[in-house]
BAROSE-832363 format. One record per residue: residue number from 1; residue in three letters; chain; x negated, y, z negated of N, C-alpha, C, CB in turn. Coordinates in Angstrom, 3 decimals. Glycine has a CB too. Layout:
! residues N
<atom n="NUM" res="ala" chain="A" n_c1="X" n_c2="Y" n_c3="Z" ca_c1="X" ca_c2="Y" ca_c3="Z" c_c1="X" c_c2="Y" c_c3="Z" cb_c1="X" cb_c2="Y" cb_c3="Z"/>
...
! end
This chain:
! residues 86
<atom n="1" res="met" chain="A" n_c1="-91.635" n_c2="107.177" n_c3="-113.586" ca_c1="-91.630" ca_c2="107.734" ca_c3="-112.256" c_c1="-90.552" c_c2="108.794" c_c3="-112.070" cb_c1="-91.447" cb_c2="106.643" cb_c3="-111.255"/>
<atom n="2" res="asp" chain="A" n_c1="-89.486" n_c2="108.757" n_c3="-112.833" ca_c1="-88.382" ca_c2="109.680" ca_c3="-112.603" c_c1="-88.587" c_c2="111.080" c_c3="-113.164" cb_c1="-87.156" cb_c2="109.115" cb_c3="-113.181"/>
<atom n="3" res="ser" chain="A" n_c1="-89.572" n_c2="111.278" n_c3="-114.017" ca_c1="-89.704" ca_c2="112.589" ca_c3="-114.638" c_c1="-90.032" c_c2="113.653" c_c3="-113.593" cb_c1="-90.785" cb_c2="112.559" cb_c3="-115.724"/>
<atom n="4" res="asp" chain="A" n_c1="-89.258" n_c2="114.732" n_c3="-113.649" ca_c1="-89.479" ca_c2="115.895" ca_c3="-112.802" c_c1="-89.446" c_c2="115.576" c_c3="-111.303" cb_c1="-90.796" cb_c2="116.518" cb_c3="-113.150"/>
<atom n="5" res="thr" chain="A" n_c1="-88.535" n_c2="114.728" n_c3="-110.883" ca_c1="-88.448" ca_c2="114.405" ca_c3="-109.458" c_c1="-87.142" c_c2="114.864" c_c3="-108.846" cb_c1="-88.608" cb_c2="112.921" cb_c3="-109.250"/>
<atom n="6" res="gly" chain="A" n_c1="-86.307" n_c2="115.529" n_c3="-109.610" ca_c1="-85.028" ca_c2="115.945" ca_c3="-109.066" c_c1="-84.167" c_c2="114.738" c_c3="-108.783" cb_c1="-85.219" cb_c2="116.772" cb_c3="-107.801"/>
<atom n="7" res="gly" chain="A" n_c1="-83.324" n_c2="114.816" n_c3="-107.777" ca_c1="-82.429" ca_c2="113.719" ca_c3="-107.467" c_c1="-82.988" c_c2="112.710" c_c3="-106.477" cb_c1="-81.168" cb_c2="114.259" cb_c3="-106.943"/>
<atom n="8" res="thr" chain="A" n_c1="-84.146" n_c2="112.981" n_c3="-105.896" ca_c1="-84.676" ca_c2="112.124" ca_c3="-104.843" c_c1="-84.767" c_c2="110.670" c_c3="-105.251" cb_c1="-86.023" cb_c2="112.604" cb_c3="-104.428"/>
<atom n="9" res="leu" chain="A" n_c1="-85.287" n_c2="110.394" n_c3="-106.428" ca_c1="-85.534" ca_c2="109.010" ca_c3="-106.812" c_c1="-84.341" c_c2="108.359" c_c3="-107.478" cb_c1="-86.711" cb_c2="108.940" cb_c3="-107.727"/>
<atom n="10" res="lys" chain="A" n_c1="-83.224" n_c2="109.043" n_c3="-107.538" ca_c1="-81.995" ca_c2="108.406" ca_c3="-108.014" c_c1="-81.415" c_c2="107.520" c_c3="-106.923" cb_c1="-80.960" cb_c2="109.466" cb_c3="-108.454"/>
<atom n="11" res="asn" chain="A" n_c1="-81.751" n_c2="107.810" n_c3="-105.680" ca_c1="-81.319" ca_c2="106.977" ca_c3="-104.565" c_c1="-82.260" c_c2="105.765" c_c3="-104.515" cb_c1="-81.328" cb_c2="107.782" cb_c3="-103.196"/>
<atom n="12" res="pro" chain="A" n_c1="-81.733" n_c2="104.552" n_c3="-104.704" ca_c1="-82.612" ca_c2="103.390" ca_c3="-104.773" c_c1="-83.348" c_c2="103.087" c_c3="-103.470" cb_c1="-81.818" cb_c2="102.196" cb_c3="-105.174"/>
<atom n="13" res="val" chain="A" n_c1="-82.805" n_c2="103.487" n_c3="-102.330" ca_c1="-83.531" ca_c2="103.284" ca_c3="-101.074" c_c1="-84.775" c_c2="104.165" c_c3="-101.051" cb_c1="-82.624" cb_c2="103.594" cb_c3="-99.854"/>
<atom n="14" res="his" chain="A" n_c1="-84.616" n_c2="105.421" n_c3="-101.430" ca_c1="-85.762" ca_c2="106.334" ca_c3="-101.474" c_c1="-86.812" c_c2="105.816" c_c3="-102.450" cb_c1="-85.312" cb_c2="107.758" cb_c3="-101.875"/>
<atom n="15" res="arg" chain="A" n_c1="-86.364" n_c2="105.422" n_c3="-103.606" ca_c1="-87.272" ca_c2="104.934" ca_c3="-104.642" c_c1="-88.026" c_c2="103.692" c_c3="-104.158" cb_c1="-86.493" cb_c2="104.618" cb_c3="-105.936"/>
<atom n="16" res="tyr" chain="A" n_c1="-87.293" n_c2="102.763" n_c3="-103.543" ca_c1="-87.907" ca_c2="101.526" ca_c3="-103.054" c_c1="-88.979" c_c2="101.839" c_c3="-102.011" cb_c1="-86.835" cb_c2="100.587" cb_c3="-102.455"/>
<atom n="17" res="leu" chain="A" n_c1="-88.638" n_c2="102.697" n_c3="-101.054" ca_c1="-89.582" ca_c2="103.020" ca_c3="-99.989" c_c1="-90.804" c_c2="103.765" c_c3="-100.510" cb_c1="-88.898" cb_c2="103.845" cb_c3="-98.923"/>
<atom n="18" res="met" chain="A" n_c1="-90.593" n_c2="104.703" n_c3="-101.422" ca_c1="-91.727" ca_c2="105.438" ca_c3="-101.976" c_c1="-92.639" c_c2="104.519" c_c3="-102.783" cb_c1="-91.235" cb_c2="106.590" cb_c3="-102.851"/>
<atom n="19" res="cys" chain="A" n_c1="-92.056" n_c2="103.664" n_c3="-103.583" ca_c1="-92.869" ca_c2="102.740" ca_c3="-104.385" c_c1="-93.612" c_c2="101.759" c_c3="-103.488" cb_c1="-91.989" cb_c2="101.975" cb_c3="-105.390"/>
<atom n="20" res="ser" chain="A" n_c1="-92.944" n_c2="101.297" n_c3="-102.462" ca_c1="-93.561" ca_c2="100.372" ca_c3="-101.529" c_c1="-94.702" c_c2="101.045" c_c3="-100.762" cb_c1="-92.515" cb_c2="99.827" cb_c3="-100.556"/>
<atom n="21" res="tyr" chain="A" n_c1="-94.468" n_c2="102.237" n_c3="-100.278" ca_c1="-95.507" ca_c2="102.972" ca_c3="-99.553" c_c1="-96.722" c_c2="103.214" c_c3="-100.452" cb_c1="-94.953" cb_c2="104.317" cb_c3="-99.028"/>
<atom n="22" res="ala" chain="A" n_c1="-96.470" n_c2="103.633" n_c3="-101.678" ca_c1="-97.575" ca_c2="103.883" ca_c3="-102.611" c_c1="-98.382" c_c2="102.609" c_c3="-102.842" cb_c1="-97.040" cb_c2="104.425" cb_c3="-103.955"/>
<atom n="23" res="tyr" chain="A" n_c1="-97.704" n_c2="101.499" n_c3="-103.005" ca_c1="-98.366" ca_c2="100.232" ca_c3="-103.313" c_c1="-99.118" c_c2="99.666" c_c3="-102.109" cb_c1="-97.344" cb_c2="99.218" cb_c3="-103.802"/>
<atom n="24" res="tyr" chain="A" n_c1="-98.422" n_c2="99.566" n_c3="-100.970" ca_c1="-99.001" ca_c2="98.887" ca_c3="-99.814" c_c1="-99.928" c_c2="99.757" c_c3="-98.973" cb_c1="-97.909" cb_c2="98.373" cb_c3="-98.951"/>
<atom n="25" res="arg" chain="A" n_c1="-99.711" n_c2="101.049" n_c3="-98.973" ca_c1="-100.537" ca_c2="101.913" ca_c3="-98.123" c_c1="-101.542" c_c2="102.759" c_c3="-98.902" cb_c1="-99.651" cb_c2="102.819" cb_c3="-97.317"/>
<atom n="26" res="leu" chain="A" n_c1="-101.210" n_c2="103.086" n_c3="-100.155" ca_c1="-102.087" ca_c2="103.971" ca_c3="-100.924" c_c1="-102.760" c_c2="103.277" c_c3="-102.099" cb_c1="-101.303" cb_c2="105.147" cb_c3="-101.426"/>
<atom n="27" res="asn" chain="A" n_c1="-102.434" n_c2="101.996" n_c3="-102.295" ca_c1="-103.012" ca_c2="101.211" ca_c3="-103.396" c_c1="-102.738" c_c2="101.851" c_c3="-104.762" cb_c1="-104.522" cb_c2="101.054" cb_c3="-103.193"/>
<atom n="28" res="glu" chain="A" n_c1="-101.517" n_c2="102.335" n_c3="-104.923" ca_c1="-101.079" ca_c2="102.968" ca_c3="-106.172" c_c1="-99.800" c_c2="102.296" c_c3="-106.654" cb_c1="-100.855" cb_c2="104.499" cb_c3="-105.977"/>
<atom n="29" res="asn" chain="A" n_c1="-99.688" n_c2="102.071" n_c3="-107.941" ca_c1="-98.448" ca_c2="101.551" ca_c3="-108.533" c_c1="-97.678" c_c2="102.704" c_c3="-109.151" cb_c1="-98.746" cb_c2="100.452" cb_c3="-109.601"/>
<atom n="30" res="leu" chain="A" n_c1="-96.488" n_c2="102.952" n_c3="-108.652" ca_c1="-95.638" ca_c2="103.967" ca_c3="-109.262" c_c1="-94.789" c_c2="103.373" c_c3="-110.375" cb_c1="-94.744" cb_c2="104.617" cb_c3="-108.210"/>
<atom n="31" res="ile" chain="A" n_c1="-94.444" n_c2="102.096" n_c3="-110.238" ca_c1="-93.672" ca_c2="101.394" ca_c3="-111.258" c_c1="-94.253" c_c2="99.990" c_c3="-111.395" cb_c1="-92.141" cb_c2="101.347" cb_c3="-110.895"/>
<atom n="32" res="pro" chain="A" n_c1="-94.031" n_c2="99.339" n_c3="-112.535" ca_c1="-94.519" ca_c2="97.962" ca_c3="-112.705" c_c1="-93.864" c_c2="97.014" c_c3="-111.697" cb_c1="-94.247" cb_c2="97.470" cb_c3="-114.142"/>
<atom n="33" res="asp" chain="A" n_c1="-94.553" n_c2="95.943" n_c3="-111.367" ca_c1="-94.053" ca_c2="94.968" ca_c3="-110.401" c_c1="-92.663" c_c2="94.447" c_c3="-110.763" cb_c1="-95.019" cb_c2="93.808" cb_c3="-110.294"/>
<atom n="34" res="gly" chain="A" n_c1="-92.444" n_c2="94.164" n_c3="-112.030" ca_c1="-91.145" ca_c2="93.653" ca_c3="-112.469" c_c1="-90.029" c_c2="94.644" c_c3="-112.208" cb_c1="-91.186" cb_c2="93.309" cb_c3="-113.942"/>
<atom n="35" res="glu" chain="A" n_c1="-90.303" n_c2="95.918" n_c3="-112.402" ca_c1="-89.297" ca_c2="96.958" ca_c3="-112.146" c_c1="-89.021" c_c2="97.070" c_c3="-110.641" cb_c1="-89.770" cb_c2="98.329" cb_c3="-112.712"/>
<atom n="36" res="phe" chain="A" n_c1="-90.059" n_c2="96.894" n_c3="-109.838" ca_c1="-89.877" ca_c2="96.911" ca_c3="-108.389" c_c1="-89.002" c_c2="95.737" c_c3="-107.954" cb_c1="-91.242" cb_c2="96.863" cb_c3="-107.668"/>
<atom n="37" res="asp" chain="A" n_c1="-89.241" n_c2="94.567" n_c3="-108.542" ca_c1="-88.413" ca_c2="93.394" ca_c3="-108.236" c_c1="-86.958" c_c2="93.627" c_c3="-108.632" cb_c1="-88.958" cb_c2="92.151" cb_c3="-108.956"/>
<atom n="38" res="glu" chain="A" n_c1="-86.745" n_c2="94.265" n_c3="-109.772" ca_c1="-85.380" ca_c2="94.596" ca_c3="-110.206" c_c1="-84.714" c_c2="95.558" c_c3="-109.221" cb_c1="-85.399" cb_c2="95.215" cb_c3="-111.621"/>
<atom n="39" res="leu" chain="A" n_c1="-85.480" n_c2="96.514" n_c3="-108.745" ca_c1="-84.963" ca_c2="97.472" ca_c3="-107.772" c_c1="-84.567" c_c2="96.747" c_c3="-106.487" cb_c1="-86.010" cb_c2="98.570" cb_c3="-107.476"/>
<atom n="40" res="ala" chain="A" n_c1="-85.393" n_c2="95.825" n_c3="-106.036" ca_c1="-85.076" ca_c2="95.035" ca_c3="-104.847" c_c1="-83.789" c_c2="94.242" c_c3="-105.064" cb_c1="-86.241" cb_c2="94.084" cb_c3="-104.501"/>
<atom n="41" res="asn" chain="A" n_c1="-83.654" n_c2="93.636" n_c3="-106.222" ca_c1="-82.440" ca_c2="92.865" ca_c3="-106.527" c_c1="-81.202" c_c2="93.755" c_c3="-106.580" cb_c1="-82.601" cb_c2="92.129" cb_c3="-107.858"/>
<atom n="42" res="lys" chain="A" n_c1="-81.351" n_c2="94.957" n_c3="-107.110" ca_c1="-80.227" ca_c2="95.903" ca_c3="-107.164" c_c1="-79.786" c_c2="96.278" c_c3="-105.745" cb_c1="-80.622" cb_c2="97.182" cb_c3="-107.965"/>
<atom n="43" res="leu" chain="A" n_c1="-80.749" n_c2="96.591" n_c3="-104.896" ca_c1="-80.410" ca_c2="96.937" ca_c3="-103.518" c_c1="-79.773" c_c2="95.761" c_c3="-102.791" cb_c1="-81.655" cb_c2="97.402" cb_c3="-102.767"/>
<atom n="44" res="leu" chain="A" n_c1="-80.282" n_c2="94.584" n_c3="-103.047" ca_c1="-79.731" ca_c2="93.391" ca_c3="-102.409" c_c1="-78.296" c_c2="93.143" c_c3="-102.871" cb_c1="-80.607" cb_c2="92.166" cb_c3="-102.715"/>
<atom n="45" res="ala" chain="A" n_c1="-78.039" n_c2="93.313" n_c3="-104.154" ca_c1="-76.695" ca_c2="93.108" ca_c3="-104.697" c_c1="-75.700" c_c2="94.136" c_c3="-104.153" cb_c1="-76.729" cb_c2="93.177" cb_c3="-106.224"/>
<atom n="46" res="glu" chain="A" n_c1="-76.188" n_c2="95.324" n_c3="-103.823" ca_c1="-75.341" ca_c2="96.408" ca_c3="-103.315" c_c1="-75.601" c_c2="96.665" c_c3="-101.828" cb_c1="-75.584" cb_c2="97.696" cb_c3="-104.121"/>
<atom n="47" res="tyr" chain="A" n_c1="-76.049" n_c2="95.637" n_c3="-101.134" ca_c1="-76.520" ca_c2="95.822" ca_c3="-99.758" c_c1="-75.439" c_c2="96.376" c_c3="-98.821" cb_c1="-77.029" cb_c2="94.503" cb_c3="-99.216"/>
<atom n="48" res="asp" chain="A" n_c1="-74.208" n_c2="95.975" n_c3="-99.006" ca_c1="-73.138" ca_c2="96.495" ca_c3="-98.138" c_c1="-73.074" c_c2="98.015" c_c3="-98.185" cb_c1="-71.782" cb_c2="95.907" cb_c3="-98.549"/>
<atom n="49" res="his" chain="A" n_c1="-73.338" n_c2="98.581" n_c3="-99.337" ca_c1="-73.327" ca_c2="100.037" ca_c3="-99.482" c_c1="-74.599" c_c2="100.667" c_c3="-98.912" cb_c1="-73.169" cb_c2="100.419" cb_c3="-100.956"/>
<atom n="50" res="trp" chain="A" n_c1="-75.746" n_c2="100.163" n_c3="-99.297" ca_c1="-77.018" ca_c2="100.792" ca_c3="-98.948" c_c1="-77.478" c_c2="100.489" c_c3="-97.528" cb_c1="-78.075" cb_c2="100.354" cb_c3="-99.911"/>
<atom n="51" res="ser" chain="A" n_c1="-76.960" n_c2="99.440" n_c3="-96.913" ca_c1="-77.402" ca_c2="99.087" ca_c3="-95.554" c_c1="-77.075" c_c2="100.181" c_c3="-94.539" cb_c1="-76.754" cb_c2="97.776" cb_c3="-95.116"/>
<atom n="52" res="lys" chain="A" n_c1="-76.169" n_c2="101.070" n_c3="-94.883" ca_c1="-75.810" ca_c2="102.177" ca_c3="-94.001" c_c1="-76.881" c_c2="103.271" c_c3="-93.984" cb_c1="-74.476" cb_c2="102.770" cb_c3="-94.430"/>
<atom n="53" res="his" chain="A" n_c1="-77.774" n_c2="103.253" n_c3="-94.955" ca_c1="-78.865" ca_c2="104.225" ca_c3="-95.006" c_c1="-79.799" c_c2="103.950" c_c3="-93.818" cb_c1="-79.644" cb_c2="104.144" cb_c3="-96.381"/>
<atom n="54" res="pro" chain="A" n_c1="-80.201" n_c2="104.983" n_c3="-93.089" ca_c1="-81.000" ca_c2="104.749" ca_c3="-91.880" c_c1="-82.356" c_c2="104.084" c_c3="-92.119" cb_c1="-81.221" cb_c2="106.044" cb_c3="-91.190"/>
<atom n="55" res="his" chain="A" n_c1="-82.850" n_c2="104.115" n_c3="-93.340" ca_c1="-84.159" ca_c2="103.540" ca_c3="-93.626" c_c1="-84.089" c_c2="102.397" c_c3="-94.631" cb_c1="-85.086" cb_c2="104.608" cb_c3="-94.140"/>
<atom n="56" res="cys" chain="A" n_c1="-82.908" n_c2="101.859" n_c3="-94.819" ca_c1="-82.754" ca_c2="100.777" ca_c3="-95.796" c_c1="-83.605" c_c2="99.569" c_c3="-95.385" cb_c1="-81.261" cb_c2="100.368" cb_c3="-95.927"/>
<atom n="57" res="pro" chain="A" n_c1="-84.347" n_c2="98.991" n_c3="-96.318" ca_c1="-85.095" ca_c2="97.764" ca_c3="-96.016" c_c1="-84.132" c_c2="96.646" c_c3="-95.613" cb_c1="-85.950" cb_c2="97.327" cb_c3="-97.238"/>
<atom n="58" res="thr" chain="A" n_c1="-84.649" n_c2="95.670" n_c3="-94.916" ca_c1="-83.824" ca_c2="94.525" ca_c3="-94.523" c_c1="-83.564" c_c2="93.648" c_c3="-95.743" cb_c1="-84.511" cb_c2="93.703" cb_c3="-93.392"/>
<atom n="59" res="glu" chain="A" n_c1="-82.580" n_c2="92.794" n_c3="-95.608" ca_c1="-82.304" ca_c2="91.847" ca_c3="-96.686" c_c1="-83.501" c_c2="90.930" c_c3="-96.920" cb_c1="-81.054" cb_c2="91.015" cb_c3="-96.364"/>
<atom n="60" res="asp" chain="A" n_c1="-84.197" n_c2="90.544" n_c3="-95.857" ca_c1="-85.394" ca_c2="89.708" ca_c3="-96.011" c_c1="-86.492" c_c2="90.440" c_c3="-96.784" cb_c1="-85.923" cb_c2="89.277" cb_c3="-94.635"/>
<atom n="61" res="asp" chain="A" n_c1="-86.677" n_c2="91.735" n_c3="-96.488" ca_c1="-87.653" ca_c2="92.527" ca_c3="-97.238" c_c1="-87.294" c_c2="92.550" c_c3="-98.717" cb_c1="-87.727" cb_c2="93.963" cb_c3="-96.686"/>
<atom n="62" res="leu" chain="A" n_c1="-86.027" n_c2="92.766" n_c3="-99.000" ca_c1="-85.583" ca_c2="92.858" ca_c3="-100.389" c_c1="-85.722" c_c2="91.521" c_c3="-101.110" cb_c1="-84.135" cb_c2="93.335" cb_c3="-100.450"/>
<atom n="63" res="arg" chain="A" n_c1="-85.413" n_c2="90.427" n_c3="-100.435" ca_c1="-85.574" ca_c2="89.101" ca_c3="-101.058" c_c1="-87.037" c_c2="88.827" c_c3="-101.387" cb_c1="-85.030" cb_c2="87.995" cb_c3="-100.128"/>
<atom n="64" res="ala" chain="A" n_c1="-87.934" n_c2="89.317" n_c3="-100.541" ca_c1="-89.369" ca_c2="89.109" ca_c3="-100.741" c_c1="-89.995" c_c2="90.206" c_c3="-101.601" cb_c1="-90.077" cb_c2="89.044" cb_c3="-99.397"/>
<atom n="65" res="ser" chain="A" n_c1="-89.214" n_c2="91.209" n_c3="-101.985" ca_c1="-89.719" ca_c2="92.366" ca_c3="-102.736" c_c1="-90.923" c_c2="92.983" c_c3="-102.030" cb_c1="-90.102" cb_c2="91.955" cb_c3="-104.174"/>
<atom n="66" res="thr" chain="A" n_c1="-90.720" n_c2="93.279" n_c3="-100.759" ca_c1="-91.766" ca_c2="93.898" ca_c3="-99.955" c_c1="-91.115" c_c2="94.837" c_c3="-98.955" cb_c1="-92.634" cb_c2="92.828" cb_c3="-99.231"/>
<atom n="67" res="tyr" chain="A" n_c1="-91.913" n_c2="95.452" n_c3="-98.109" ca_c1="-91.375" ca_c2="96.248" ca_c3="-97.013" c_c1="-92.310" c_c2="96.103" c_c3="-95.832" cb_c1="-91.204" cb_c2="97.746" cb_c3="-97.416"/>
<atom n="68" res="leu" chain="A" n_c1="-91.800" n_c2="95.596" n_c3="-94.717" ca_c1="-92.617" ca_c2="95.330" ca_c3="-93.544" c_c1="-92.364" c_c2="96.311" c_c3="-92.402" cb_c1="-92.370" cb_c2="93.931" cb_c3="-93.068"/>
<atom n="69" res="gly" chain="A" n_c1="-91.490" n_c2="97.283" n_c3="-92.624" ca_c1="-91.161" ca_c2="98.246" ca_c3="-91.579" c_c1="-92.118" c_c2="99.429" c_c3="-91.558" cb_c1="-89.748" cb_c2="98.739" cb_c3="-91.760"/>
<atom n="70" res="asp" chain="A" n_c1="-91.835" n_c2="100.353" n_c3="-90.660" ca_c1="-92.591" ca_c2="101.594" ca_c3="-90.589" c_c1="-92.024" c_c2="102.561" c_c3="-91.628" cb_c1="-92.535" cb_c2="102.210" cb_c3="-89.152"/>
<atom n="71" res="tyr" chain="A" n_c1="-92.906" n_c2="103.287" n_c3="-92.258" ca_c1="-92.468" ca_c2="104.262" ca_c3="-93.255" c_c1="-92.194" c_c2="105.594" c_c3="-92.569" cb_c1="-93.531" cb_c2="104.429" cb_c3="-94.376"/>
<atom n="72" res="pro" chain="A" n_c1="-90.993" n_c2="106.139" n_c3="-92.760" ca_c1="-90.697" ca_c2="107.454" ca_c3="-92.197" c_c1="-91.670" c_c2="108.493" c_c3="-92.767" cb_c1="-89.226" cb_c2="107.859" cb_c3="-92.495"/>
<atom n="73" res="ser" chain="A" n_c1="-91.966" n_c2="109.501" n_c3="-91.992" ca_c1="-92.913" ca_c2="110.524" ca_c3="-92.458" c_c1="-92.426" c_c2="111.197" c_c3="-93.735" cb_c1="-93.135" cb_c2="111.578" cb_c3="-91.372"/>
<atom n="74" res="ile" chain="A" n_c1="-91.109" n_c2="111.330" n_c3="-93.900" ca_c1="-90.595" ca_c2="111.948" ca_c3="-95.132" c_c1="-90.969" c_c2="111.130" c_c3="-96.355" cb_c1="-89.072" cb_c2="112.106" cb_c3="-95.060"/>
<atom n="75" res="val" chain="A" n_c1="-90.993" n_c2="109.814" n_c3="-96.228" ca_c1="-91.396" ca_c2="108.936" ca_c3="-97.335" c_c1="-92.886" c_c2="109.121" c_c3="-97.628" cb_c1="-91.088" cb_c2="107.444" cb_c3="-96.999"/>
<atom n="76" res="gln" chain="A" n_c1="-93.673" n_c2="109.176" n_c3="-96.587" ca_c1="-95.111" ca_c2="109.336" ca_c3="-96.762" c_c1="-95.438" c_c2="110.658" c_c3="-97.460" cb_c1="-95.822" cb_c2="109.264" cb_c3="-95.407"/>
<atom n="77" res="val" chain="A" n_c1="-94.857" n_c2="111.732" n_c3="-96.964" ca_c1="-95.122" ca_c2="113.058" ca_c3="-97.531" c_c1="-94.601" c_c2="113.145" c_c3="-98.962" cb_c1="-94.476" cb_c2="114.157" cb_c3="-96.665"/>
<atom n="78" res="ala" chain="A" n_c1="-93.380" n_c2="112.683" n_c3="-99.200" ca_c1="-92.807" ca_c2="112.751" ca_c3="-100.549" c_c1="-93.636" c_c2="111.951" c_c3="-101.548" cb_c1="-91.363" cb_c2="112.236" cb_c3="-100.541"/>
<atom n="79" res="thr" chain="A" n_c1="-94.109" n_c2="110.785" n_c3="-101.139" ca_c1="-94.912" ca_c2="109.953" ca_c3="-102.037" c_c1="-96.235" c_c2="110.624" c_c3="-102.348" cb_c1="-95.155" cb_c2="108.571" cb_c3="-101.424"/>
<atom n="80" res="glu" chain="A" n_c1="-96.880" n_c2="111.152" n_c3="-101.341" ca_c1="-98.169" ca_c2="111.813" ca_c3="-101.564" c_c1="-98.013" c_c2="113.066" c_c3="-102.411" cb_c1="-98.822" cb_c2="112.168" cb_c3="-100.231"/>
<atom n="81" res="leu" chain="A" n_c1="-96.952" n_c2="113.824" n_c3="-102.192" ca_c1="-96.689" ca_c2="114.994" ca_c3="-103.039" c_c1="-96.440" c_c2="114.579" c_c3="-104.480" cb_c1="-95.486" cb_c2="115.785" cb_c3="-102.509"/>
<atom n="82" res="tyr" chain="A" n_c1="-95.656" n_c2="113.516" n_c3="-104.648" ca_c1="-95.369" ca_c2="113.013" ca_c3="-105.990" c_c1="-96.663" c_c2="112.598" c_c3="-106.688" cb_c1="-94.387" cb_c2="111.823" cb_c3="-105.927"/>
<atom n="83" res="leu" chain="A" n_c1="-97.505" n_c2="111.863" n_c3="-106.002" ca_c1="-98.769" ca_c2="111.408" ca_c3="-106.598" c_c1="-99.677" c_c2="112.565" c_c3="-106.968" cb_c1="-99.496" cb_c2="110.482" cb_c3="-105.643"/>
<atom n="84" res="asn" chain="A" n_c1="-99.632" n_c2="113.635" n_c3="-106.192" ca_c1="-100.444" ca_c2="114.805" ca_c3="-106.506" c_c1="-99.933" c_c2="115.553" c_c3="-107.731" cb_c1="-100.484" cb_c2="115.738" cb_c3="-105.319"/>
<atom n="85" res="arg" chain="A" n_c1="-98.662" n_c2="115.354" n_c3="-108.070" ca_c1="-98.066" ca_c2="116.041" ca_c3="-109.213" c_c1="-98.257" c_c2="115.301" c_c3="-110.519" cb_c1="-96.610" cb_c2="116.251" cb_c3="-108.974"/>
<atom n="86" res="ile" chain="A" n_c1="-98.496" n_c2="113.989" n_c3="-110.459" ca_c1="-98.622" ca_c2="113.237" ca_c3="-111.709" c_c1="-100.063" c_c2="113.104" c_c3="-112.145" cb_c1="-98.008" cb_c2="111.863" cb_c3="-111.562"/>
! end
């Protein structure tokens, strides 16, 4: 997923939201389920840092490896653009 994406997907919140949006709304897997679970665990372990991000998933979302919130339009557009490029 990281090839040719610039710095956007280095931010784990962005990556989590894009992968979640692709999976739950577009029926597309950007990364394997196990990698998504690892990403959720990483965000949870570093939650004090990432919770300041305006779109950070909740701790409950991360524990469940899901996302139940609304997806910002930037996430939707970025994910769809990414999918069109691969």
